[in-house]
C-alpha positions as CSV (number, residue, x, y, z in Angstrom):
1,M,89.8,169.2,128.5
2,A,88.4,166.9,125.8
3,A,85.5,164.8,126.6
4,K,86.3,161.2,126.1
5,K,84.5,159.3,123.4
6,S,81.6,156.8,124.1
7,Q,82.4,153.2,122.9
8,D,79.8,152.6,119.5
9,S,79.0,148.9,120.2
10,A,79.1,148.5,116.4
11,R,83.1,149.1,116.6
12,Y,83.7,146.5,118.4
13,T,81.9,143.5,117.2
14,E,83.6,140.2,117.8
15,L,83.1,137.0,116.0
16,R,83.1,133.4,117.6
17,N,83.2,129.4,116.3
18,P,80.9,127.9,118.6
19,K,81.9,124.4,117.1
20,A,85.3,125.2,118.1
21,L,84.5,124.3,121.7
22,R,82.3,121.8,120.8
23,D,84.0,119.8,117.9
24,Y,88.2,120.4,119.7
25,F,90.3,119.6,122.3
26,I,91.7,123.7,122.7
27,H,95.1,123.9,123.8
28,D,97.6,126.8,122.7
29,K,95.8,129.9,121.7
30,F,97.7,132.4,119.6
31,E,96.5,135.8,118.5
32,A,97.6,136.9,114.7
33,G,96.7,140.0,112.7
34,I,95.1,139.4,109.2
35,K,95.6,140.5,105.8
36,L,92.4,142.3,104.5
37,T,91.2,144.4,101.7
38,G,89.1,147.7,102.9
39,T,85.4,146.4,102.2
40,E,86.5,143.2,104.1
41,V,87.1,145.5,107.3
42,K,83.9,147.5,106.7
43,S,81.9,144.4,106.3
44,I,83.5,142.8,109.8
45,R,82.5,146.1,111.5
46,A,79.1,145.1,110.0
47,G,78.8,142.1,111.7
48,K,78.4,140.2,108.5
49,A,81.2,137.6,108.6
50,Q,81.3,133.7,109.9
51,I,84.1,131.4,111.1
52,T,82.3,128.5,112.0
53,D,83.7,126.5,109.1
54,A,87.4,128.6,109.2
55,F,90.4,126.8,109.9
56,A,94.7,127.2,109.3
57,R,97.4,125.9,107.3
58,I,100.8,126.4,107.2
59,E,101.6,127.0,103.6
60,K,104.4,128.8,101.6
61,G,106.1,129.8,105.2
62,G,103.3,131.4,106.4
63,V,100.0,130.5,107.8
64,W,96.6,130.8,105.8
65,L,93.0,131.2,106.7
66,Y,90.6,129.0,104.8
67,G,86.6,128.8,104.7
68,A,85.7,132.3,106.6
69,Y,83.3,133.6,105.3
70,I,83.2,137.4,104.8
71,Q,80.2,139.3,102.9
72,E,80.8,141.7,100.5
73,Y,80.6,145.3,101.5
74,S,77.2,146.7,100.3
75,H,78.6,149.9,99.1
76,G,81.9,148.2,97.9
77,G,81.2,149.4,94.1
78,L,83.6,147.5,91.7
79,S,85.7,146.7,93.8
80,Q,84.7,143.8,96.0
81,H,86.4,140.8,97.5
82,A,85.8,137.2,97.1
83,P,83.8,136.0,100.0
84,R,85.6,132.9,100.7
85,R,88.9,133.8,99.8
86,E,92.0,132.5,101.6
87,R,94.0,135.4,103.9
88,Q,96.9,135.4,105.4
89,L,97.6,135.8,109.0
90,L,100.3,137.4,110.3
91,L,102.4,135.8,113.1
92,H,106.3,136.1,114.3
93,A,108.5,133.2,112.7
94,T,108.8,131.6,116.4
95,E,105.0,131.3,116.2
96,I,104.8,130.0,112.9
97,R,107.6,127.4,113.7
98,K,105.7,126.3,116.9
99,L,102.6,125.8,115.3
100,S,104.4,123.8,112.4
101,Q,105.8,121.8,114.7
102,A,102.7,121.1,116.8
103,V,100.7,120.1,113.4
104,E,103.8,117.9,112.2
105,T,104.5,116.1,115.4
106,G,101.3,116.2,117.0
107,G,98.7,115.7,114.7
108,K,96.8,118.7,115.6
109,S,94.3,120.9,113.5
110,L,94.6,125.2,113.6
111,V,91.3,126.1,114.0
112,A,89.7,129.7,114.3
113,L,88.2,130.7,117.6
114,R,87.2,134.2,117.5
115,L,87.5,137.3,114.9
116,Y,87.6,140.6,116.8
117,F,89.1,144.2,116.9
118,K,91.9,145.4,118.9
119,Q,91.6,149.1,118.8
120,A,91.2,149.3,114.8
121,L,92.8,146.2,113.7
122,V,91.4,143.1,112.6
123,K,92.7,140.2,114.5
124,V,92.3,136.5,114.5
125,E,92.7,134.1,117.5
126,I,94.1,130.8,116.5
127,A,94.5,127.4,118.4
128,T,96.1,124.0,118.0
129,A,93.6,121.6,118.7
130,T,92.8,118.0,118.3
131,G,89.4,116.6,117.5
132,K,86.9,115.4,120.1
133,K,85.7,111.5,119.5
134,Q,81.9,111.0,119.8
135,F,81.9,109.7,123.0
136,D,84.1,112.9,124.4
137,K,81.1,115.1,122.9
138,R,78.8,113.1,124.7
139,A,80.5,113.5,128.1
140,D,81.0,117.2,127.7
141,L,77.0,117.0,127.1
142,K,76.5,115.0,130.4
143,K,78.6,117.1,132.3
144,R,77.0,120.4,131.5
145,E,73.8,118.5,132.2
146,Q,75.0,117.6,135.6
147,Q,75.8,121.6,136.2
148,K,72.7,122.8,134.8
149,E,70.7,120.6,137.8
150,V,73.0,122.0,140.4
151,R,72.6,125.5,139.6
152,Q,68.6,124.9,139.5
153,A,68.6,122.9,142.6
154,F,70.7,125.6,144.2
155,K,68.3,128.5,142.8
156,H,65.3,126.5,144.0
157,R,66.7,126.3,147.5
158,Q,67.1,130.0,148.2
């Protein structure tokens, strides 16, 4: 019986959007495939990408990802990709319909939460979100501080 391969940590990278949870209330999440070139996949595997400013729009009957940065692959040669190009997200028609209804009627935005590998495929988790106001951000900060103080009090008690 063949021994099972150990999972290489570099092959299972996950890139998160730290601004999303801070700046938005997250509602519904969707997993989408993404159309990429070969050099883009290799750059993502190397961890040379970021989605902090990434958002999605519904255009041309599909969903497109804007603002995602994928660095050019170092060994790419002449066939390089543009680092900030728009990329098509692959979703079912029913999911696209749900997203378009949420954006049109609810005044919500489509925000990229994370970019990750699922087996050999690159997936993007997008969510419908509404923007937080300044006082909402302050309330979240205050809540986090209180939780931190409670944890420290329990830690010192033991």
